[in-house]
C-alpha positions as CSV (number, residue, x, y, z in Angstrom):
1,M,92.2,87.8,98.6
2,I,95.1,85.3,98.7
3,E,94.0,81.9,99.5
4,K,93.8,81.7,103.4
5,Q,97.1,80.7,104.9
6,T,95.6,79.2,108.2
7,K,98.3,76.5,107.9
8,S,101.1,78.9,108.4
9,I,102.7,77.4,111.4
10,Y,105.2,74.7,110.5
11,I,106.5,72.3,113.3
12,D,108.5,69.3,113.1
13,G,107.5,68.8,109.3
14,N,103.9,69.5,109.7
15,W,101.8,72.5,108.8
16,R,99.4,73.3,111.9
17,T,95.8,74.5,111.6
18,L,94.8,76.5,114.6
19,D,91.3,77.5,116.1
20,P,89.5,79.6,113.6
21,A,89.3,82.2,116.4
22,K,93.2,82.5,116.4
23,L,93.8,84.1,113.0
24,D,95.3,87.3,111.9
25,T,94.5,89.3,109.0
26,I,97.2,90.5,106.6
27,Y,96.6,93.7,104.6
28,N,97.9,95.2,101.3
29,P,99.5,98.4,102.4
30,A,98.8,100.0,98.9
31,T,94.9,99.5,99.0
32,L,94.4,98.6,102.7
33,E,92.3,95.7,101.4
34,P,92.8,92.2,103.2
35,L,94.9,89.8,101.5
36,T,94.5,86.7,103.6
37,E,94.3,85.4,107.2
38,V,97.3,83.5,108.9
39,A,97.4,81.4,112.0
40,Y,98.1,83.3,115.2
41,G,100.5,81.3,117.3
42,G,102.0,82.1,120.5
43,A,104.1,80.8,123.3
44,A,102.8,77.2,123.2
45,E,103.4,76.8,119.6
46,T,107.0,78.3,120.0
47,K,107.9,75.9,122.8
48,E,106.8,73.0,120.6
49,A,108.9,74.3,117.7
50,I,111.9,74.6,119.9
51,A,111.4,71.2,121.0
52,A,111.2,69.9,117.5
53,A,114.5,71.8,116.5
54,A,116.3,70.4,119.4
55,K,115.2,67.0,118.4
56,A,116.3,67.3,114.9
57,F,119.7,69.1,115.9
58,P,121.8,65.9,116.4
59,V,120.8,64.5,113.0
60,W,121.2,67.6,111.0
61,S,124.5,68.7,112.7
62,G,125.7,65.2,112.1
63,M,125.2,65.3,108.4
64,T,128.3,66.1,106.2
65,G,128.5,69.7,105.0
66,R,128.0,68.3,101.5
67,K,124.7,66.7,102.2
68,R,123.5,69.9,103.9
69,S,124.7,71.8,100.9
70,R,122.6,69.8,98.5
71,I,119.5,70.8,100.2
72,L,120.4,74.6,100.3
73,Y,121.4,74.4,96.7
74,K,118.1,72.8,95.7
75,A,116.1,75.5,97.8
76,S,118.1,78.2,96.0
77,E,117.2,76.8,92.6
78,M,113.7,76.7,93.4
79,M,113.5,80.3,94.6
80,M,115.0,81.4,91.4
81,E,112.7,79.3,89.2
82,D,109.7,80.8,91.1
83,A,111.0,84.4,91.6
84,E,108.1,86.1,89.8
85,R,105.3,84.4,91.8
86,L,107.2,85.0,95.0
87,G,107.8,88.5,94.1
88,E,104.2,89.2,93.6
89,I,103.3,87.7,97.0
90,L,106.0,90.0,98.5
91,T,104.6,93.1,96.8
92,L,101.2,92.4,97.9
93,E,102.1,92.1,101.6
94,Q,104.8,94.7,101.8
95,G,104.2,97.2,99.1
96,K,107.5,97.6,97.3
97,P,107.4,97.7,93.3
98,L,107.4,94.3,91.8
99,K,110.7,94.8,90.0
100,E,112.3,95.4,93.5
101,A,110.4,92.5,95.0
102,I,111.6,90.0,92.3
103,G,115.1,91.4,92.7
104,E,114.9,90.7,96.5
105,V,113.7,87.2,95.9
106,K,116.7,86.4,93.6
107,G,118.9,88.1,96.1
108,A,117.5,85.9,98.8
109,A,118.1,82.8,96.6
110,S,121.8,84.0,96.1
111,F,122.4,83.9,99.8
112,L,121.2,80.2,100.0
113,L,123.6,79.4,97.1
114,W,126.5,81.1,98.8
115,Y,125.9,79.2,102.0
116,A,125.2,75.9,100.1
117,E,128.9,76.5,99.1
118,E,130.1,77.5,102.6
119,A,128.6,74.4,104.1
120,S,131.6,72.4,103.0
121,R,134.1,74.7,104.3
122,G,133.8,74.5,108.1
123,Y,137.5,74.4,108.5
124,G,139.2,73.9,112.0
125,E,142.7,74.8,113.0
126,W,145.7,72.9,114.1
127,I,147.9,74.8,116.7
128,P,151.6,74.1,116.9
129,S,152.3,73.1,120.3
130,S,155.0,74.7,122.5
131,V,155.6,71.2,124.1
132,R,156.4,68.0,122.5
133,S,153.8,66.0,124.6
134,K,150.7,68.1,123.4
135,R,148.7,68.2,120.1
136,M,146.2,70.9,119.9
137,L,143.4,71.6,117.6
138,V,140.2,73.9,117.2
139,I,137.0,72.3,116.0
140,P,134.1,74.5,114.7
141,Q,130.8,73.1,115.8
142,P,127.3,74.3,115.4
143,V,125.8,76.5,118.2
144,G,122.4,74.5,118.5
145,V,119.1,75.7,118.2
146,V,118.6,79.2,116.7
147,G,115.8,81.7,117.1
148,A,115.6,83.9,113.9
149,I,113.6,87.0,114.1
150,T,113.0,88.9,110.8
151,P,111.6,92.3,109.7
152,W,109.0,93.3,107.3
153,N,110.9,95.6,105.0
154,F,112.9,92.8,103.3
155,P,110.6,89.8,104.2
156,S,112.6,87.3,101.8
157,S,116.2,88.4,101.9
158,M,116.4,88.9,105.7
159,I,115.2,85.2,106.2
160,T,117.7,83.5,104.0
161,R,120.6,85.8,105.2
162,K,119.9,84.2,108.6
163,L,118.7,80.7,107.8
164,G,121.4,80.1,105.1
165,P,124.5,80.3,107.3
166,A,122.7,78.8,110.3
167,L,121.7,75.7,108.3
168,A,125.0,75.5,106.5
169,A,126.7,75.5,109.9
170,G,124.5,72.6,111.2
171,C,122.1,74.6,113.2
172,T,118.3,74.0,113.5
173,V,116.1,77.0,113.5
174,V,112.7,78.4,114.7
175,L,111.7,81.3,112.5
176,K,109.5,84.2,113.6
177,P,108.8,86.6,110.7
178,S,107.2,89.9,111.2
179,P,103.4,89.9,111.8
180,E,103.0,92.3,109.0
181,T,104.7,90.3,106.3
182,P,104.4,86.5,107.1
183,L,103.5,85.3,103.6
184,S,107.0,85.3,102.1
185,A,108.2,83.5,105.1
186,I,105.5,80.7,104.5
187,E,106.5,80.4,100.8
188,I,110.3,80.0,101.8
189,V,109.5,77.4,104.4
190,R,107.5,75.5,101.8
191,I,110.4,75.6,99.5
192,F,112.8,74.1,102.1
193,E,110.1,71.5,102.6
194,K,110.0,70.5,98.9
195,A,113.8,70.7,98.8
196,G,114.0,67.9,101.2
197,M,114.7,69.5,104.5
198,P,114.4,66.9,107.2
199,S,111.5,67.5,109.7
200,G,112.3,69.9,112.6
201,V,115.2,71.5,111.1
202,V,113.3,74.6,110.0
203,N,110.2,75.6,112.1
204,L,108.0,78.5,111.4
205,V,105.7,80.3,114.0
206,T,103.5,83.3,113.0
207,G,101.4,85.4,115.2
208,N,101.8,87.1,118.5
209,A,105.3,88.8,118.3
210,E,105.7,89.4,121.9
211,E,104.8,85.8,123.1
212,I,106.9,84.2,120.4
213,G,109.8,86.4,121.0
214,Q,109.6,86.0,124.7
215,E,109.8,82.2,124.4
216,L,112.7,82.2,122.1
217,L,114.5,84.5,124.7
218,T,113.7,82.6,127.8
219,N,113.9,79.1,126.7
220,K,117.2,77.7,127.6
221,T,117.2,75.3,124.6
222,V,117.7,78.1,122.1
223,R,121.4,79.0,122.1
224,L,121.4,82.0,119.8
225,I,119.0,84.9,118.8
226,T,119.5,86.4,115.4
227,F,117.6,89.5,114.8
228,T,117.3,92.3,112.3
229,G,115.1,95.3,113.3
230,S,115.2,98.6,115.4
231,T,117.9,99.5,117.8
232,K,115.5,99.8,120.6
233,V,114.2,96.1,120.2
234,G,117.8,95.0,119.8
235,K,118.7,96.5,123.2
236,Y,115.9,94.8,124.8
237,L,116.9,91.4,123.2
238,M,120.4,91.9,124.6
239,R,119.3,92.6,128.2
240,E,116.9,89.7,128.2
241,A,119.3,87.3,126.5
242,A,121.9,88.2,129.2
243,E,119.8,86.2,131.8
244,H,120.7,82.9,130.2
245,V,124.0,84.2,128.7
246,K,122.4,83.5,125.3
247,K,124.3,84.8,122.3
248,V,122.8,87.5,120.1
249,A,123.6,88.5,116.6
250,L,122.0,91.9,115.8
251,E,121.6,93.9,112.7
252,L,120.0,97.1,113.7
253,G,119.1,100.6,112.7
254,G,121.3,103.1,110.7
255,H,121.5,106.8,109.8
256,A,123.6,106.6,106.8
257,P,125.3,109.8,105.4
258,I,126.1,110.4,101.7
259,I,129.1,112.8,101.2
260,A,129.4,114.2,97.8
261,F,132.8,116.0,97.1
262,E,133.5,118.7,94.6
263,D,135.0,116.3,92.1
264,A,132.0,113.9,92.2
265,D,130.3,113.0,88.9
266,L,127.1,114.7,89.3
267,E,124.9,112.5,87.0
268,K,126.2,109.3,88.7
269,A,126.1,110.8,92.3
270,T,122.4,112.1,91.9
271,T,121.3,109.0,90.2
272,L,122.8,106.7,93.1
273,A,121.7,109.0,95.8
274,L,118.1,108.9,94.6
275,L,118.3,105.0,94.1
276,S,119.7,104.8,97.6
277,K,117.1,106.9,99.4
278,F,114.0,105.9,97.6
279,R,114.6,102.1,97.1
280,N,111.9,100.5,99.2
281,N,110.5,104.1,99.7
282,G,113.3,104.8,102.1
283,Q,112.4,101.9,104.3
284,T,115.9,100.4,104.4
285,C,118.5,100.2,107.2
286,I,121.3,101.1,104.9
287,C,119.6,103.9,102.8
288,A,120.9,107.4,102.8
289,N,119.4,109.5,105.6
290,R,121.7,112.6,105.3
291,L,123.2,114.2,102.3
292,Y,126.4,116.4,102.7
293,I,127.1,118.2,99.5
294,H,130.2,120.2,98.9
295,E,129.4,123.9,98.6
296,A,130.9,124.2,95.2
297,I,128.3,121.7,93.7
298,I,125.4,121.9,96.0
299,D,123.2,124.1,93.8
300,D,123.7,121.9,90.7
301,F,123.4,118.7,92.8
302,T,120.1,119.9,94.3
303,T,118.6,121.0,91.0
304,M,119.5,117.8,89.3
305,L,118.3,115.6,92.1
306,K,115.1,117.4,92.3
307,Q,114.4,116.9,88.5
308,K,114.9,113.2,89.0
309,V,112.9,112.9,92.1
310,E,109.8,114.7,90.4
311,Q,110.0,112.1,87.7
312,L,109.4,109.1,90.2
313,K,106.1,107.3,89.7
314,I,104.1,106.5,92.8
315,G,101.3,103.8,93.0
316,S,100.7,100.1,93.6
317,G,103.8,98.0,93.4
318,L,102.1,95.6,91.0
319,E,102.0,98.5,88.4
320,D,104.9,100.2,86.6
321,V,106.0,102.4,89.5
322,D,109.2,103.5,91.4
323,L,107.6,104.0,94.7
324,G,105.0,101.9,96.5
325,P,103.4,102.6,99.8
326,L,104.9,102.9,103.3
327,I,104.2,99.9,105.5
328,N,101.5,101.4,107.9
329,Q,100.1,104.7,109.2
330,A,102.7,105.0,112.0
331,A,105.4,105.2,109.3
332,I,103.5,108.2,107.6
333,E,103.2,109.9,111.0
334,K,107.0,109.6,111.6
335,V,107.8,111.1,108.2
336,Q,105.4,113.9,108.7
337,N,106.6,114.6,112.3
338,Q,110.3,114.8,111.1
339,L,109.3,117.0,108.4
340,E,107.4,119.5,110.5
341,D,110.2,119.6,112.9
342,A,112.7,120.5,110.2
343,L,110.4,123.2,108.7
344,A,109.9,124.7,112.1
345,K,113.6,124.9,112.6
346,G,114.3,126.7,109.3
347,A,114.5,124.0,106.7
348,E,113.3,124.8,103.2
349,M,111.2,122.5,101.0
350,V,112.7,121.7,97.5
351,T,109.9,119.3,96.5
352,G,107.3,117.0,97.9
353,G,106.1,117.4,101.5
354,D,102.8,115.7,101.8
355,K,100.7,112.5,101.6
356,W,100.4,111.5,97.9
357,Q,97.0,112.2,96.8
358,G,96.4,109.3,94.2
359,D,93.5,107.0,93.6
360,L,94.6,104.5,96.2
361,K,93.7,104.4,99.8
362,G,97.2,103.1,101.0
363,H,100.0,104.7,103.1
364,F,101.6,106.8,100.3
365,Y,103.9,109.8,100.8
366,Q,105.5,112.1,98.2
367,P,109.4,111.8,98.0
368,T,110.5,115.0,99.7
369,I,113.8,117.0,99.6
370,L,114.8,119.6,102.3
371,T,117.6,122.0,102.1
372,N,119.1,124.4,104.7
373,V,118.9,121.7,107.3
374,T,120.8,122.0,110.6
375,D,122.1,119.5,113.0
376,D,119.6,120.1,115.7
377,M,116.8,118.9,113.5
378,V,115.5,115.3,114.4
379,I,115.9,114.1,110.8
380,M,119.7,114.6,111.2
381,Q,119.7,112.6,114.4
382,E,117.1,109.8,113.9
383,E,116.4,107.2,111.3
384,T,113.5,108.2,109.1
385,F,112.6,105.0,107.3
386,G,110.7,107.0,104.7
387,P,111.1,109.2,101.6
388,L,112.5,112.4,103.3
389,F,116.0,113.5,102.1
390,P,117.8,116.5,103.9
391,I,120.6,118.2,102.3
392,Q,123.4,120.2,104.0
393,A,126.4,122.0,102.6
394,F,130.0,121.5,103.7
395,T,133.4,123.0,102.8
396,D,136.0,120.9,104.9
397,E,136.7,117.2,104.6
398,T,137.7,116.7,108.2
399,D,134.6,118.6,109.4
400,V,132.2,116.6,107.2
401,F,133.8,113.3,108.4
402,Q,133.2,114.4,112.0
403,K,129.5,115.4,111.1
404,A,129.0,112.1,109.5
405,N,130.5,110.2,112.5
406,N,128.5,112.2,115.0
407,T,125.8,109.6,115.5
408,D,125.1,106.5,117.8
409,Y,124.6,104.6,114.6
410,G,127.3,103.0,112.5
411,L,125.8,100.7,109.8
412,A,126.6,102.3,106.4
413,A,128.2,105.4,105.0
414,Y,128.7,106.6,101.2
415,V,131.1,108.9,99.4
416,F,131.2,110.2,96.0
417,T,134.6,111.2,94.8
418,E,137.0,110.6,91.9
419,N,140.0,111.2,94.2
420,T,141.9,107.9,95.0
421,S,143.7,109.3,98.1
422,R,140.4,110.7,99.4
423,T,138.8,107.3,98.8
424,F,141.1,105.7,101.3
425,R,140.8,108.4,103.7
426,A,137.0,108.1,103.8
427,A,137.3,104.2,104.0
428,E,139.6,104.6,107.1
429,K,138.0,107.7,108.9
430,L,134.2,107.0,108.7
431,D,133.1,105.2,111.7
432,F,130.8,102.8,110.0
433,G,130.7,99.0,109.4
434,I,130.1,99.5,105.6
435,V,131.6,102.3,103.4
436,G,130.4,102.5,99.9
437,I,132.6,104.8,97.5
438,N,130.6,105.6,94.4
439,D,128.6,102.6,95.3
440,V,125.2,102.6,97.3
441,F,124.4,98.8,97.0
442,P,127.0,97.1,99.2
443,A,124.9,94.2,100.2
444,V,126.2,90.9,98.4
445,P,126.2,87.3,99.6
446,E,130.1,87.0,99.3
447,A,130.8,90.0,101.6
448,P,130.3,90.7,105.3
449,F,127.3,93.0,106.1
450,G,126.9,94.6,109.5
451,G,127.3,97.7,111.6
452,I,129.1,99.0,114.7
453,K,128.1,101.2,117.6
454,Q,124.4,101.0,118.1
455,S,123.8,99.4,114.7
456,G,124.5,95.9,115.9
457,N,127.1,93.2,116.2
458,G,128.1,90.3,114.0
459,K,128.1,90.0,110.2
460,E,125.8,88.6,107.6
461,G,127.3,87.5,104.3
462,G,130.6,86.0,103.3
463,H,132.4,83.4,105.3
464,H,132.1,85.9,108.2
465,G,128.3,85.2,108.3
466,M,129.1,81.6,109.6
467,E,130.9,82.8,112.7
468,A,127.7,83.6,114.8
469,F,126.5,80.2,114.3
470,L,129.6,78.2,115.2
471,E,131.3,77.6,118.5
472,Q,135.0,77.0,118.5
473,K,136.0,73.9,120.4
474,F,139.5,73.6,121.7
475,V,140.9,70.1,122.0
476,S,144.1,69.5,123.8
477,I,145.5,65.9,123.5
478,G,148.4,64.6,125.5
479,V,150.7,62.1,123.6
480,N,153.5,59.8,124.6
481,R,156.9,61.5,123.7
482,D,159.1,59.8,121.2
């Protein structure tokens, strides 16, 4: 076991130890063994954390952007220097292979670096007046106290993608990580503390997700909820936030298509399709959920993809493997249910199709490919969040774009083609917030990341990522005429 993290609630610059009866056990999803225990906070601790953030807001927001930048820059450096240890903790609590975990930690640090730089770029606007007696300007100012709710599938990077721009803008934060993966959040907050973050600017509450979330929603002091997670929960947050006209920034579910045209580079396309689908064992909001392959290449594509998938190594993320476990038993059941539905409706199994029978007790499932899938199958309509890959043939470009767009989700879509004109048609016609052309890893700190339709609102990354955390104040000044 990792050392007990009973001091896992951080409020106003102090780590709290709760009653020993109020602890939650964190398990390794690869072995099902207990890792540690963390403090199990609730509404009372959240209310204190909000008050601390409100108290710290005037000082933090009043600092120059350059001064806030120095702290974010230092935190980024510390994360990079400690990436291997932080990656191991991430793997233990979440399950992904260590190489992926270390990569996530470094990616998380890069978001802090980007927003350390953006902290000094909070530009306003001068509006030329239509009358000589007015002078008009727009001043960007931080929203205030932010409630940040983060998921378990990327327990490090999802935190810095929210805290980076929030802190750079001058907001203060109450962070609620997923109850399944709080350890990475604890380590990140410790880094902020060591980097010199003033008391109350960043607060952490682990424990009862419902109580913590409800206090963030109903407490009038919290001006913005930023959330990454399921569309179902996102809709709930929107409804509840409306009671106080509270701002929400949501990054929700996806159902990403991959479209491979007849001119695609098969070697590159199959490799990237595999990496997209099976990164984090399919537990990624932007991973491919549907494969549309042109009929001229579908046989060769499927054969090549099958060969590559069957070479993937499964096991504990601490070993040299390609796939770790799913997060819990419910995830296994969801994959199995979608598989059974597809097979019952005529899908054909290419490879996989069952739990992995290895020497570990965790939540493992074989990477699985299906062909002959039809649009009425659940897998073609709902996000899987697991290693299940359906393939469907197509012949016509217009038809396949319509099929790809026929979903309530609109996060990411991918196209494989060497045709320049088709590249631009795809970019314009696909109804998604992110379109990757021969690229399945679009998330970078310098570019906006986010969906449309029921995949959320707002952007994370780039200068666009600052927008949710800033209010634009219009100032109109009457002046004496010449």
